[in-house]
C-alpha positions, 0 to 999 in steps of 0.5 A, a space after each residue: 500500500 502506498 504511503 504517499 496518499 495516492 491511490 495507485 492502479 495498474 497500467 491497464 486501467 483507464 483512470 488514475 486517482 491521486 489524492 493530496 493537497 493541491 492549489 487549483 482554480 475552480 471555474 464555475 460556469 453559469 452559462 453555456 454561452 461560449 462566446 460570453 465565457 471567452 469574453 469574460 475569461 479574456 477580461 480576467 486575463 487582461 486584468 491579471 495577465 498571469 492569472 492562469 499561468 501554471 495553475 490547474 483548473 477544475 471546471 464546475 458544471 453544477 449550475 449547468 446541470 441544475 439548469 439542464 444545459 449542455 456544453 461542448 466540452 472540446 470547445 470549452 477546453 479550447 476556450 480555456 486554453 486560449 487564456 
């Protein structure tokens, strides 16, 4: 059993889960309008150019789920990566 707090799985599994203390940015979406998301992320980066530098981002889709809204995941990923 690992002592570093990680859950290790064999290499033939599809996922690997690791626990630990991480600093990350939570991006909670309140709309599925990618143009609006893109514009607001651009505004945030203009205010603080290093805002996303080397920071893991977790996307919180709970509001969209409550509203039964869908979102193109690949398009969202491309949008976030632009910033």
